[in-house]
N, CA, C and O of each residue as an XYZ file, in Angstrom:
848
protein
N     -10.624    -65.591    -17.427
C     -10.920    -64.300    -16.832
C     -11.256    -63.316    -17.942
O     -10.832    -63.478    -19.086
N     -12.024    -62.296    -17.584
C     -12.449    -61.334    -18.589
C     -12.082    -59.919    -18.153
O     -12.079    -59.603    -16.963
N     -11.777    -59.084    -19.120
C     -11.449    -57.682    -18.866
C     -12.663    -56.828    -19.195
O     -13.168    -56.855    -20.317
N     -13.127    -56.070    -18.206
C     -14.285    -55.205    -18.411
C     -13.869    -53.920    -19.124
O     -12.769    -53.419    -18.891
N     -14.727    -53.380    -19.985
C     -14.401    -52.137    -20.690
C     -14.066    -51.022    -19.708
O     -14.731    -50.903    -18.679
N     -13.069    -50.213    -19.988
C     -12.661    -49.157    -19.050
C     -13.728    -48.103    -18.811
O     -13.721    -47.447    -17.769
N     -14.649    -47.925    -19.759
C     -15.666    -46.885    -19.607
C     -16.836    -47.315    -18.721
O     -17.703    -46.496    -18.416
N     -16.880    -48.564    -18.307
C     -17.976    -49.025    -17.459
C     -17.862    -48.409    -16.063
O     -16.767    -48.300    -15.511
N     -19.005    -48.009    -15.500
C     -19.008    -47.367    -14.185
C     -18.606    -48.326    -13.077
O     -17.960    -47.924    -12.109
N     -18.982    -49.582    -13.213
C     -18.703    -50.565    -12.172
C     -17.549    -51.459    -12.586
O     -17.673    -52.241    -13.528
N     -16.439    -51.351    -11.894
C     -15.247    -52.184    -12.130
C     -14.718    -52.068    -13.563
O     -14.237    -53.052    -14.126
N     -14.804    -50.889    -14.146
C     -14.266    -50.683    -15.479
C     -12.752    -50.872    -15.503
O     -12.053    -50.414    -14.599
N     -12.245    -51.544    -16.536
C     -10.815    -51.754    -16.683
C     -10.219    -52.777    -15.734
O      -9.003    -52.815    -15.548
N     -11.065    -53.612    -15.126
C     -10.608    -54.599    -14.146
C     -10.833    -56.008    -14.688
O     -11.813    -56.265    -15.387
N      -9.918    -56.914    -14.359
C     -10.082    -58.323    -14.719
C     -10.971    -59.004    -13.683
O     -10.750    -58.870    -12.479
N     -11.970    -59.729    -14.158
C     -12.923    -60.404    -13.275
C     -13.237    -61.788    -13.849
O     -12.865    -62.112    -14.977
N     -13.921    -62.582    -13.051
C     -14.509    -63.811    -13.574
C     -15.842    -63.453    -14.214
O     -16.468    -62.477    -13.802
N     -16.297    -64.210    -15.209
C     -17.618    -63.936    -15.775
C     -18.676    -63.957    -14.670
O     -18.643    -64.817    -13.790
N     -19.602    -63.019    -14.718
C     -20.638    -62.992    -13.687
C     -21.419    -61.698    -13.704
O     -21.217    -60.842    -14.566
N     -22.318    -61.564    -12.735
C     -23.147    -60.371    -12.651
C     -24.154    -60.512    -11.538
O     -23.928    -61.249    -10.579
N     -25.262    -59.812    -11.656
C     -26.264    -59.765    -10.600
C     -27.363    -60.806    -10.808
O     -27.702    -61.160    -11.938
N     -27.906    -61.283     -9.698
C     -29.076    -62.148     -9.754
C     -30.294    -61.278    -10.054
O     -30.529    -60.269     -9.389
N     -31.060    -61.682    -11.060
C     -32.268    -60.952    -11.434
C     -33.503    -61.739    -10.993
O     -33.442    -62.958    -10.834
N     -34.614    -61.046    -10.797
C     -35.842    -61.717    -10.359
C     -36.233    -62.844    -11.312
O     -36.753    -63.877    -10.890
N     -35.978    -62.635    -12.580
C     -36.334    -63.643    -13.570
C     -35.531    -64.931    -13.395
O     -35.963    -65.995    -13.839
N     -34.353    -64.842    -12.744
C     -33.513    -66.023    -12.556
C     -34.143    -67.038    -11.613
O     -33.782    -68.215    -11.638
N     -35.084    -66.593    -10.781
C     -35.745    -67.544     -9.895
C     -37.272    -67.475    -10.033
O     -38.008    -67.826     -9.110
N     -37.728    -67.019    -11.196
C     -39.156    -67.036    -11.497
C     -39.597    -68.482    -11.735
O     -38.775    -69.352    -12.022
N     -40.895    -68.725    -11.614
C     -41.408    -70.079    -11.837
C     -41.141    -70.528    -13.268
O     -40.855    -71.699    -13.518
N     -41.236    -69.589    -14.203
C     -40.946    -69.900    -15.610
C     -39.513    -70.403    -15.769
O     -39.265    -71.363    -16.499
N     -38.574    -69.754    -15.086
C     -37.173    -70.164    -15.178
C     -36.934    -71.481    -14.448
O     -36.218    -72.349    -14.946
N     -37.526    -71.626    -13.280
C     -37.311    -72.836    -12.498
C     -37.809    -74.081    -13.232
O     -37.283    -75.177    -13.034
N     -38.808    -73.909    -14.067
C     -39.310    -75.034    -14.870
C     -38.318    -75.451    -15.949
O     -38.428    -76.549    -16.495
N     -37.352    -74.593    -16.262
C     -36.343    -74.917    -17.274
C     -35.025    -75.329    -16.630
O     -33.977    -75.254    -17.272
N     -35.059    -75.765    -15.368
C     -33.842    -76.197    -14.661
C     -33.848    -77.704    -14.464
O     -34.900    -78.309    -14.253
N     -32.678    -78.299    -14.533
C     -32.504    -79.728    -14.308
C     -31.235    -79.961    -13.483
O     -30.286    -79.180    -13.546
N     -31.238    -81.055    -12.708
C     -30.012    -81.494    -12.055
C     -29.896    -81.178    -10.583
O     -29.007    -81.701     -9.910
N     -30.793    -80.314    -10.054
C     -30.693    -79.927     -8.656
C     -32.074    -79.459     -8.193
O     -32.714    -78.637     -8.849
N     -32.520    -79.988     -7.061
C     -33.814    -79.544     -6.537
C     -33.655    -78.216     -5.809
O     -32.540    -77.802     -5.491
N     -34.750    -77.568     -5.555
C     -34.715    -76.286     -4.848
C     -34.176    -76.472     -3.425
O     -33.399    -75.655     -2.931
N     -34.602    -77.556     -2.779
C     -34.138    -77.827     -1.421
C     -32.643    -78.106     -1.402
O     -31.936    -77.638     -0.510
N     -32.158    -78.863     -2.376
C     -30.731    -79.165     -2.457
C     -29.928    -77.882     -2.651
O     -28.886    -77.690     -2.023
N     -30.421    -77.009     -3.525
C     -29.729    -75.736     -3.758
C     -29.684    -74.902     -2.490
O     -28.665    -74.279     -2.188
N     -30.782    -74.887     -1.748
C     -30.828    -74.134     -0.494
C     -29.821    -74.682      0.512
O     -29.141    -73.911      1.189
N     -29.719    -75.994      0.615
C     -28.780    -76.620      1.545
C     -27.337    -76.310      1.165
O     -26.498    -76.088      2.037
N     -27.050    -76.293     -0.124
C     -25.698    -76.017     -0.605
C     -25.246    -74.617     -0.184
O     -24.078    -74.414      0.150
N     -26.170    -73.654     -0.200
C     -25.837    -72.276      0.164
C     -25.998    -72.015      1.662
O     -25.955    -70.867      2.105
N     -26.180    -73.070      2.426
C     -26.206    -72.922      3.878
C     -27.554    -72.628      4.483
O     -27.642    -72.379      5.686
N     -28.616    -72.649      3.686
C     -29.963    -72.462      4.201
C     -30.359    -71.036      4.503
O     -31.435    -70.804      5.055
N     -29.516    -70.063      4.155
C     -29.836    -68.670      4.497
C     -30.759    -68.003      3.489
O     -31.332    -66.954      3.781
N     -30.913    -68.593      2.304
C     -31.779    -68.036      1.272
C     -32.950    -68.976      1.025
O     -32.907    -70.146      1.407
N     -33.989    -68.465      0.390
C     -35.129    -69.316      0.041
C     -34.687    -70.357     -0.999
O     -33.699    -70.146     -1.702
N     -35.409    -71.470     -1.097
C     -35.054    -72.480     -2.110
C     -35.021    -71.902     -3.515
O     -34.126    -72.214     -4.301
N     -36.009    -71.050     -3.832
C     -36.079    -70.479     -5.182
C     -34.897    -69.552     -5.453
O     -34.281    -69.626     -6.516
N     -34.578    -68.682     -4.498
C     -33.463    -67.758     -4.686
C     -32.134    -68.514     -4.733
O     -31.205    -68.096     -5.424
N     -32.044    -69.605     -4.013
C     -30.825    -70.418     -4.043
C     -30.585    -70.984     -5.439
O     -29.459    -70.963     -5.936
N     -31.633    -71.483     -6.063
C     -31.527    -71.927     -7.457
C     -31.210    -70.736     -8.347
O     -30.434    -70.851     -9.295
N     -31.811    -69.594     -8.042
C     -31.607    -68.391     -8.846
C     -30.158    -67.959     -8.915
O     -29.718    -67.464     -9.953
N     -29.400    -68.132     -7.837
C     -27.979    -67.794     -7.862
C     -27.239    -68.654     -8.884
O     -26.380    -68.162     -9.616
N     -27.576    -69.927     -8.924
C     -26.932    -70.832     -9.889
C     -27.338    -70.480    -11.317
O     -26.508    -70.485    -12.226
N     -28.609    -70.178    -11.504
C     -29.102    -69.773    -12.823
C     -28.400    -68.502    -13.282
O     -27.999    -68.396    -14.441
N     -28.252    -67.537    -12.379
C     -27.590    -66.278    -12.726
C     -26.160    -66.531    -13.186
O     -25.696    -65.923    -14.150
N     -25.458    -67.436    -12.489
C     -24.092    -67.770    -12.889
C     -24.056    -68.346    -14.299
O     -23.190    -67.995    -15.100
N     -25.002    -69.232    -14.597
C     -25.055    -69.852    -15.929
C     -25.429    -68.820    -16.988
O     -24.827    -68.774    -18.061
N     -26.428    -67.991    -16.680
C     -26.877    -66.974    -17.649
C     -25.779    -65.966    -17.949
O     -25.518    -65.652    -19.110
N     -25.132    -65.455    -16.898
C     -24.079    -64.462    -17.105
C     -22.890    -65.059    -17.845
O     -22.277    -64.389    -18.677
N     -22.563    -66.301    -17.554
C     -21.484    -66.977    -18.275
C     -21.804    -67.036    -19.766
O     -20.938    -66.797    -20.607
N     -23.051    -67.354    -20.081
C     -23.472    -67.433    -21.484
C     -23.463    -66.054    -22.137
O     -22.992    -65.909    -23.265
N     -23.976    -65.047    -21.444
C     -24.028    -63.703    -22.012
C     -22.630    -63.169    -22.319
O     -22.414    -62.560    -23.367
N     -21.690    -63.394    -21.414
C     -20.374    -62.777    -21.545
C     -19.377    -63.612    -22.336
O     -18.469    -63.060    -22.957
N     -19.531    -64.931    -22.325
C     -18.526    -65.777    -22.983
C     -19.089    -66.723    -24.034
O     -18.327    -67.335    -24.783
N     -20.414    -66.853    -24.102
C     -21.007    -67.771    -25.067
C     -21.012    -69.219    -24.626
O     -21.452    -70.082    -25.386
N     -20.536    -69.519    -23.420
C     -20.541    -70.874    -22.892
C     -21.882    -71.126    -22.217
O     -22.291    -70.355    -21.349
N     -22.574    -72.202    -22.606
C     -23.885    -72.502    -22.056
C     -23.875    -73.878    -21.394
O     -23.633    -74.892    -22.049
N     -24.138    -73.899    -20.095
C     -24.213    -75.152    -19.331
C     -25.661    -75.620    -19.343
O     -26.480    -75.174    -18.539
N     -25.963    -76.523    -20.266
C     -27.352    -76.936    -20.441
C     -27.427    -78.398    -20.853
O     -26.431    -79.015    -21.232
N     -28.635    -78.930    -20.769
C     -28.907    -80.302    -21.195
C     -30.193    -80.309    -22.009
O     -30.966    -79.351    -21.995
N     -30.401    -81.406    -22.715
C     -31.638    -81.581    -23.468
C     -32.718    -82.115    -22.520
O     -32.465    -82.330    -21.334
N     -33.924    -82.324    -23.061
C     -35.045    -82.770    -22.229
C     -34.779    -84.121    -21.577
O     -35.252    -84.374    -20.468
N     -34.028    -84.993    -22.250
C     -33.726    -86.307    -21.681
C     -32.453    -86.322    -20.835
O     -31.973    -87.384    -20.439
N     -31.913    -85.128    -20.561
C     -30.764    -85.040    -19.674
C     -29.413    -85.172    -20.344
O     -28.386    -85.183    -19.666
N     -29.396    -85.274    -21.661
C     -28.135    -85.398    -22.382
C     -27.478    -84.031    -22.559
O     -28.179    -83.026    -22.679
N     -26.145    -83.976    -22.576
C     -25.468    -82.691    -22.798
C     -25.807    -82.113    -24.163
O     -26.010    -82.851    -25.127
N     -25.864    -80.805    -24.237
C     -26.102    -80.139    -25.518
C     -24.915    -80.368    -26.447
O     -23.763    -80.279    -26.022
N     -25.191    -80.657    -27.695
C     -24.139    -80.902    -28.681
C     -24.027    -79.680    -29.600
O     -24.804    -79.531    -30.543
N     -23.061    -78.817    -29.317
C     -22.907    -77.597    -30.129
C     -22.053    -77.832    -31.373
O     -21.750    -76.896    -32.112
N     -21.668    -79.084    -31.597
C     -20.932    -79.364    -32.834
C     -21.844    -79.258    -34.048
O     -21.377    -79.149    -35.182
N     -23.140    -79.293    -33.802
C     -24.094    -79.087    -34.881
C     -24.137    -77.596    -35.221
O     -24.486    -76.769    -34.379
N     -23.783    -77.268    -36.445
C     -23.686    -75.870    -36.852
C     -24.972    -75.094    -36.658
O     -24.937    -73.908    -36.329
N     -26.121    -75.756    -36.860
C     -27.407    -75.080    -36.780
C     -27.657    -74.543    -35.376
O     -27.988    -73.368    -35.216
N     -27.506    -75.379    -34.366
C     -27.761    -74.941    -32.996
C     -26.700    -73.953    -32.530
O     -26.994    -73.033    -31.766
N     -25.472    -74.141    -32.987
C     -24.400    -73.224    -32.611
C     -24.684    -71.821    -33.115
O     -24.525    -70.847    -32.379
N     -25.106    -71.716    -34.376
C     -25.414    -70.403    -34.951
C     -26.663    -69.796    -34.316
O     -26.727    -68.592    -34.070
N     -27.647    -70.643    -34.056
C     -28.883    -70.165    -33.447
C     -28.624    -69.606    -32.051
O     -29.157    -68.557    -31.690
N     -27.808    -70.305    -31.268
C     -27.493    -69.828    -29.922
C     -26.680    -68.535    -29.957
O     -26.849    -67.665    -29.102
N     -25.805    -68.415    -30.942
C     -25.016    -67.186    -31.069
C     -25.921    -65.986    -31.322
O     -25.715    -64.917    -30.747
N     -26.921    -66.160    -32.179
C     -27.859    -65.078    -32.471
C     -28.719    -64.751    -31.247
O     -28.951    -63.585    -30.927
N     -29.178    -65.792    -30.580
C     -30.067    -65.575    -29.431
C     -29.304    -65.048    -28.225
O     -29.895    -64.385    -27.373
N     -28.025    -65.323    -28.132
C     -27.224    -64.736    -27.052
C     -27.222    -63.222    -27.181
O     -27.361    -62.509    -26.188
N     -27.066    -62.739    -28.389
C     -27.092    -61.291    -28.617
C     -28.459    -60.704    -28.261
O     -28.545    -59.620    -27.685
N     -29.516    -61.422    -28.604
C     -30.864    -60.954    -28.266
C     -31.068    -60.943    -26.756
O     -31.748    -60.066    -26.224
N     -30.478    -61.920    -26.065
C     -30.571    -61.979    -24.610
C     -29.880    -60.777    -23.975
O     -30.414    -60.162    -23.052
N     -28.696    -60.447    -24.473
C     -27.949    -59.295    -23.957
C     -28.718    -58.005    -24.220
O     -28.746    -57.111    -23.374
N     -29.340    -57.909    -25.390
C     -30.092    -56.704    -25.763
C     -31.421    -56.600    -25.014
O     -32.022    -55.527    -24.965
N     -31.881    -57.706    -24.433
C     -33.131    -57.699    -23.693
C     -34.365    -57.990    -24.522
O     -35.484    -57.816    -24.040
N     -34.185    -58.432    -25.768
C     -35.341    -58.721    -26.618
C     -35.859    -60.148    -26.441
O     -36.886    -60.510    -27.014
N     -35.155    -60.956    -25.653
C     -35.603    -62.306    -25.303
C     -35.108    -62.590    -23.891
O     -34.039    -62.122    -23.498
N     -35.888    -63.360    -23.125
C     -35.408    -63.710    -21.791
C     -34.795    -65.110    -21.799
O     -34.933    -65.853    -22.770
N     -34.128    -65.453    -20.721
C     -33.372    -66.704    -20.683
C     -34.271    -67.943    -20.761
O     -33.970    -68.847    -21.540
N     -35.362    -68.023    -19.989
C     -36.205    -69.216    -20.115
C     -36.800    -69.388    -21.503
O     -36.927    -70.514    -21.985
N     -37.167    -68.289    -22.152
C     -37.717    -68.386    -23.506
C     -36.638    -68.841    -24.484
O     -36.912    -69.628    -25.391
N     -35.417    -68.349    -24.303
C     -34.302    -68.790    -25.148
C     -34.101    -70.289    -25.031
O     -33.971    -70.985    -26.039
N     -34.075    -70.787    -23.803
C     -33.887    -72.225    -23.587
C     -35.033    -73.027    -24.194
O     -34.816    -74.047    -24.848
N     -36.253    -72.551    -23.970
C     -37.423    -73.254    -24.501
C     -37.387    -73.330    -26.022
O     -37.731    -74.358    -26.606
N     -36.971    -72.248    -26.656
C     -36.941    -72.219    -28.119
C     -35.955    -73.222    -28.702
O     -36.102    -73.642    -29.850
N     -34.952    -73.608    -27.919
C     -33.947    -74.571    -28.386
C     -34.155    -75.959    -27.778
O     -33.366    -76.869    -28.035
N     -35.209    -76.129    -26.975
C     -35.460    -77.414    -26.341
C     -34.405    -77.760    -25.306
O     -34.063    -78.929    -25.130
N     -33.885    -76.741    -24.615
C     -32.799    -76.941    -23.653
C     -33.246    -76.601    -22.228
O     -34.234    -75.901    -22.004
N     -32.475    -77.126    -21.286
C     -32.726    -76.866    -19.862
C     -31.426    -76.431    -19.202
O     -30.347    -76.913    -19.547
N     -31.543    -75.525    -18.260
C     -30.398    -75.024    -17.509
C     -29.884    -76.152    -16.606
O     -30.633    -76.659    -15.771
N     -28.630    -76.544    -16.762
C     -28.058    -77.638    -15.971
C     -27.452    -77.069    -14.691
O     -26.261    -76.763    -14.634
N     -28.296    -76.932    -13.663
C     -27.845    -76.310    -12.420
C     -26.996    -77.250    -11.556
O     -26.557    -76.877    -10.468
N     -26.773    -78.464    -12.049
C     -25.857    -79.357    -11.341
C     -24.407    -79.121    -11.749
O     -23.492    -79.592    -11.072
N     -24.186    -78.405    -12.837
C     -22.818    -78.202    -13.341
C     -22.006    -77.209    -12.516
O     -20.882    -77.532    -12.133
N     -22.522    -76.016    -12.224
C     -21.737    -75.083    -11.409
C     -21.702    -75.552     -9.953
O     -22.746    -75.819     -9.357
N     -20.525    -75.649     -9.396
C     -20.350    -76.090     -8.013
C     -20.033    -74.875     -7.141
O     -19.103    -74.120     -7.425
N     -20.805    -74.699     -6.092
C     -20.616    -73.564     -5.188
C     -19.230    -73.626     -4.558
O     -18.801    -74.669     -4.063
N     -18.534    -72.482     -4.587
C     -17.126    -72.463     -4.223
C     -16.789    -71.477     -3.110
O     -16.038    -71.818     -2.196
N     -17.329    -70.260     -3.167
C     -16.797    -69.189     -2.331
C     -17.825    -68.082     -2.180
O     -18.523    -67.747     -3.137
N     -17.924    -67.506     -0.974
C     -18.835    -66.393     -0.712
C     -18.032    -65.264     -0.081
O     -17.298    -65.483      0.882
N     -18.169    -64.083     -0.611
C     -17.421    -62.932     -0.127
C     -18.357    -61.755      0.077
O     -19.078    -61.361     -0.840
N     -18.347    -61.183      1.301
C     -19.073    -59.957      1.600
C     -18.045    -58.914      2.024
O     -17.314    -59.117      2.993
N     -17.989    -57.804      1.305
C     -17.010    -56.768      1.591
C     -17.307    -56.102      2.939
O     -18.467    -55.801      3.220
N     -16.304    -55.867      3.769
C     -16.522    -55.172      5.047
C     -17.181    -53.809      4.850
O     -17.017    -53.172      3.809
N     -17.925    -53.373      5.861
C     -18.712    -52.149      5.760
C     -17.868    -50.895      5.575
O     -18.384    -49.889      5.087
N     -16.608    -50.915      5.942
C     -15.780    -49.713      5.858
C     -15.485    -49.280      4.426
O     -15.054    -48.150      4.194
N     -15.720    -50.189      3.449
C     -15.436    -49.867      2.052
C     -16.659    -49.249      1.380
O     -17.794    -49.645      1.644
N     -16.412    -48.276      0.511
C     -17.513    -47.594     -0.183
C     -18.186    -48.514     -1.197
O     -19.414    -48.585     -1.253
N     -17.378    -49.227     -2.008
C     -17.914    -50.172     -2.989
C     -17.912    -51.568     -2.378
O     -16.857    -52.147     -2.117
N     -19.116    -52.100     -2.154
C     -19.215    -53.375     -1.455
C     -19.730    -54.478     -2.375
O     -20.471    -54.222     -3.324
N     -19.321    -55.705     -2.074
C     -19.736    -56.878     -2.823
C     -20.429    -57.862     -1.893
O     -20.041    -58.003     -0.733
N     -21.434    -58.530     -2.388
C     -21.985    -59.718     -1.742
C     -22.061    -60.743     -2.863
O     -23.084    -60.880     -3.533
N     -20.967    -61.455     -3.053
C     -20.806    -62.271     -4.259
C     -20.574    -63.732     -3.920
O     -19.832    -64.061     -2.994
N     -21.214    -64.595     -4.677
C     -20.989    -66.030     -4.588
C     -20.320    -66.499     -5.869
O     -20.720    -66.121     -6.970
N     -19.304    -67.321     -5.712
C     -18.531    -67.810     -6.845
C     -18.789    -69.298     -7.053
O     -18.974    -70.057     -6.101
N     -18.796    -69.690     -8.314
C     -19.030    -71.081     -8.684
C     -17.904    -71.566     -9.596
O     -17.276    -70.783    -10.307
N     -17.667    -72.875     -9.556
C     -16.707    -73.520    -10.446
C     -17.445    -74.472    -11.376
O     -18.439    -75.082    -10.984
N     -16.966    -74.598    -12.596
C     -17.545    -75.561    -13.530
C     -16.499    -75.934    -14.564
O     -15.655    -75.121    -14.938
N     -16.568    -77.159    -15.014
C     -15.662    -77.605    -16.067
C     -16.194    -77.143    -17.425
O     -17.391    -77.235    -17.699
N     -15.301    -76.654    -18.258
C     -15.687    -76.202    -19.593
C     -16.182    -77.390    -20.416
O     -15.465    -78.385    -20.528
N     -17.389    -77.320    -21.000
C     -17.854    -78.401    -21.872
C     -16.856    -78.641    -22.998
O     -16.326    -77.682    -23.560
N     -16.587    -79.900    -23.339
C     -15.523    -80.209    -24.295
C     -15.726    -79.666    -25.701
O     -14.753    -79.482    -26.432
N     -16.978    -79.403    -26.098
C     -17.231    -78.950    -27.472
C     -17.586    -77.470    -27.541
O     -18.160    -77.019    -28.532
N     -17.246    -76.700    -26.490
C     -17.526    -75.267    -26.496
C     -16.250    -74.472    -26.251
O     -15.350    -74.917    -25.539
N     -16.190    -73.301    -26.849
C     -15.042    -72.401    -26.671
C     -15.560    -71.009    -26.322
O     -16.548    -70.559    -26.902
N     -14.907    -70.318    -25.381
C     -15.384    -68.982    -25.002
C     -15.110    -67.938    -26.073
O     -14.143    -68.047    -26.827
N     -15.955    -66.941    -26.133
C     -15.742    -65.815    -27.036
C     -14.499    -65.044    -26.606
O     -14.199    -64.967    -25.414
N     -13.790    -64.484    -27.548
C     -12.616    -63.675    -27.216
C     -13.025    -62.303    -26.676
O     -12.269    -61.667    -25.941
N     -14.221    -61.857    -27.045
C     -14.767    -60.597    -26.530
C     -16.275    -60.615    -26.744
O     -16.793    -61.403    -27.535
N     -16.971    -59.735    -26.030
C     -18.422    -59.624    -26.176
C     -18.830    -58.215    -25.757
O     -17.984    -57.340    -25.575
N     -20.134    -58.011    -25.606
C     -20.643    -56.672    -25.339
C     -20.076    -56.062    -24.051
O     -19.860    -54.852    -23.989
N     -19.834    -56.883    -23.028
C     -19.331    -56.392    -21.754
C     -17.919    -56.874    -21.457
O     -17.437    -56.758    -20.330
N     -17.270    -57.410    -22.462
C     -15.941    -57.985    -22.263
C     -15.000    -57.486    -23.360
O     -15.248    -57.700    -24.546
N     -13.910    -56.813    -22.949
C     -12.915    -56.339    -23.914
C     -12.116    -57.515    -24.464
O     -11.863    -57.599    -25.666
N     -11.723    -58.422    -23.570
C     -11.042    -59.643    -23.978
C     -11.170    -60.669    -22.875
O     -11.379    -60.329    -21.711
N     -11.041    -61.936    -23.257
C     -11.045    -63.005    -22.271
C      -9.785    -63.834    -22.459
O      -9.236    -63.904    -23.559
N      -9.331    -64.460    -21.382
C      -8.108    -65.244    -21.459
C      -8.098    -66.299    -20.362
O      -8.758    -66.170    -19.331
N      -7.320    -67.350    -20.627
C      -7.103    -68.407    -19.639
C      -5.722    -68.216    -19.030
O      -4.765    -67.915    -19.742
N      -5.616    -68.386    -17.734
C      -4.309    -68.396    -17.080
C      -4.431    -69.134    -15.751
O      -5.530    -69.313    -15.227
N      -3.300    -69.555    -15.219
C      -3.312    -70.232    -13.929
C      -3.547    -69.213    -12.820
O      -3.256    -68.031    -13.005
N      -4.068    -69.644    -11.671
C      -4.211    -68.715    -10.544
C      -2.882    -68.073    -10.156
O      -2.828    -66.871     -9.896
N      -1.814    -68.863    -10.116
C      -0.497    -68.320     -9.778
C      -0.072    -67.252    -10.780
O       0.491    -66.224    -10.405
N      -0.348    -67.509    -12.065
C       0.016    -66.546    -13.100
C      -0.726    -65.236    -12.940
O      -0.137    -64.165    -13.084
N      -2.030    -65.313    -12.640
C      -2.821    -64.103    -12.447
C      -2.336    -63.316    -11.227
O      -2.241    -62.090    -11.270
N      -2.035    -64.025    -10.149
C      -1.545    -63.365     -8.934
C      -0.189    -62.706     -9.166
O       0.081    -61.622     -8.648
N       0.656    -63.368     -9.948
C       1.977    -62.813    -10.241
C       1.846    -61.531    -11.058
O       2.519    -60.541    -10.769
N       0.986    -61.542    -12.075
C       0.756    -60.338    -12.885
C       0.168    -59.216    -12.038
O       0.528    -58.051    -12.201
N      -0.746    -59.579    -11.126
C      -1.372    -58.567    -10.270
C      -0.350    -57.934     -9.334
O      -0.393    -56.729     -9.088
N       0.561    -58.739     -8.816
C       1.575    -58.224     -7.904
C       2.509    -57.247     -8.605
O       3.023    -56.316     -7.985
N       2.724    -57.463     -9.894
C       3.592    -56.570    -10.665
C       2.833    -55.352    -11.199
O       3.411    -54.519    -11.897
N       1.555    -55.249    -10.875
C       0.760    -54.101    -11.291
C       0.296    -54.167    -12.733
O      -0.103    -53.150    -13.300
N       0.340    -55.350    -13.337
C      -0.020    -55.505    -14.752
C      -1.436    -56.052    -14.939
O      -1.908    -56.190    -16.067
N      -2.106    -56.358    -13.838
C      -3.354    -57.111    -13.933
C      -4.298    -56.626    -12.834
O      -4.355    -57.238    -11.768
N      -5.044    -55.537    -13.068
C      -5.904    -54.978    -12.015
C      -6.997    -55.956    -11.577
O      -7.778    -56.437    -12.399
N      -7.043    -56.243    -10.277
C      -8.010    -57.182     -9.710
C      -8.648    -56.570     -8.470
O      -8.028    -55.765     -7.775
N      -9.884    -56.956     -8.200
C     -10.575    -56.525     -6.992
C     -10.324    -57.550     -5.876
O     -10.031    -58.711     -6.162
N     -10.437    -57.128     -4.601
C     -10.156    -58.031     -3.480
C     -10.896    -59.371     -3.515
O     -10.271    -60.392     -3.230
N     -12.209    -59.428     -3.852
C     -12.861    -60.744     -3.892
C     -12.218    -61.689     -4.907
O     -12.083    -62.886     -4.651
N     -11.824    -61.146     -6.053
C     -11.182    -61.967     -7.081
C      -9.821    -62.456     -6.603
O      -9.451    -63.606     -6.841
N      -9.087    -61.593     -5.937
C      -7.792    -61.987     -5.381
C      -7.946    -63.137     -4.391
O      -7.151    -64.077     -4.401
N      -8.963    -63.065     -3.538
C      -9.179    -64.108     -2.548
C      -9.496    -65.449     -3.209
O      -9.003    -66.492     -2.783
N     -10.316    -65.410     -4.243
C     -10.641    -66.643     -4.965
C      -9.382    -67.228     -5.601
O      -9.134    -68.430     -5.504
N      -8.592    -66.379     -6.249
C      -7.371    -66.855     -6.902
C      -6.397    -67.463     -5.896
O      -5.775    -68.487     -6.178
N      -6.263    -66.845     -4.734
C      -5.376    -67.393     -3.707
C      -5.872    -68.744     -3.206
O      -5.077    -69.635     -2.909
N      -7.193    -68.889     -3.113
C      -7.763    -70.173     -2.701
C      -7.517    -71.238     -3.761
O      -7.161    -72.371     -3.438
N      -7.706    -70.876     -5.025
C      -7.477    -71.821     -6.119
C      -6.009    -72.199     -6.233
O      -5.681    -73.330     -6.593
N      -5.121    -71.251     -5.927
C      -3.680    -71.491     -6.090
C      -3.154    -72.557     -5.133
O      -2.057    -73.080     -5.327
N      -3.927    -72.878     -4.110
C      -3.519    -73.932     -3.168
C      -3.470    -75.287     -3.862
O      -2.673    -76.148     -3.490
N      -4.314    -75.477     -4.860
C      -4.392    -76.757     -5.559
C      -3.377    -76.785     -6.701
O      -3.266    -75.834     -7.474
N      -2.639    -77.895     -6.792
C      -1.606    -77.995     -7.822
C      -2.082    -78.739     -9.060
O      -1.315    -78.928    -10.004
N      -3.339    -79.162     -9.063
C      -3.852    -79.881    -10.236
C      -5.369    -79.775    -10.297
O      -6.039    -79.519     -9.297
N      -5.889    -79.979    -11.502
C      -7.345    -80.009    -11.692
C      -7.951    -81.173    -10.921
O      -9.047    -81.056    -10.372
N      -7.230    -82.311    -10.879
C      -7.728    -83.487    -10.170
C      -7.903    -83.183     -8.681
O      -8.888    -83.592     -8.066
N      -6.944    -82.466     -8.114
C      -7.057    -82.117     -6.702
C      -8.240    -81.212     -6.426
O      -8.930    -81.368     -5.419
N      -8.474    -80.271     -7.320
C      -9.616    -79.369     -7.186
C     -10.922    -80.133     -7.294
O     -11.852    -79.895     -6.523
N     -10.997    -81.056     -8.254
C     -12.218    -81.855     -8.436
C     -12.484    -82.706     -7.207
O     -13.630    -82.866     -6.788
N     -11.410    -83.257     -6.627
C     -11.572    -84.091     -5.440
C     -12.118    -83.319     -4.259
O     -12.885    -83.856     -3.459
N     -11.732    -82.075     -4.148
C     -12.177    -81.240     -3.034
C     -13.604    -80.750     -3.224
O     -14.381    -80.701     -2.270
N     -13.953    -80.386     -4.463
C     -15.251    -79.753     -4.714
C     -16.213    -80.591     -5.537
O     -17.276    -80.109     -5.927
N     -15.854    -81.843     -5.806
C     -16.748    -82.783     -6.490
C     -17.255    -82.231     -7.817
O     -18.444    -82.304     -8.128
N     -16.326    -81.677     -8.591
C     -16.683    -81.175     -9.919
C     -16.883    -82.328    -10.879
O     -16.345    -83.419    -10.692
N     -17.672    -82.063    -11.915
C     -17.847    -83.086    -12.945
C     -17.864    -82.423    -14.324
O     -18.003    -83.108    -15.337
């Protein structure tokens, strides 16, 4: 989970999962050409058929892009479908530099991937949860949540441009801190945590949602 800077207008000072908004570029033809692991039709079916095939892929791309921007974790594969190996210092340093350029807006995500010979692995994030805030609330969300296993050779940043700090904790632990008033959370995040807390093991979660 990540803590947003308190000065941010939207959810400042609140603990959230890495994420953000879907941008038009996330489902542009240029971006879709840099995706592997899931067809547009498959992505549309996964989200229930309510969105176009391109926008359905775009939601998954946005999750991957925002995860990379905020934590430095990149779910990608090479041209032959092999996982990216960040143990190589050269690619690790190059991606770190280009992540900053991506956040600053001086490079876009498909160009970043192309420059490293990488493809967005849209089969990695598994669709988990959809939350639309009731109309009676002033600040509303229409958010889709995804689950993914952390690649074994990658570690999240402790902080970044939009993150004061990041940390790992169990769903039960986060809910307990929130109940004591020590861990500010928004209702959609609380609902996800309560859903995750039902599972007592990673194996059980994988069995339910077919994670890999």
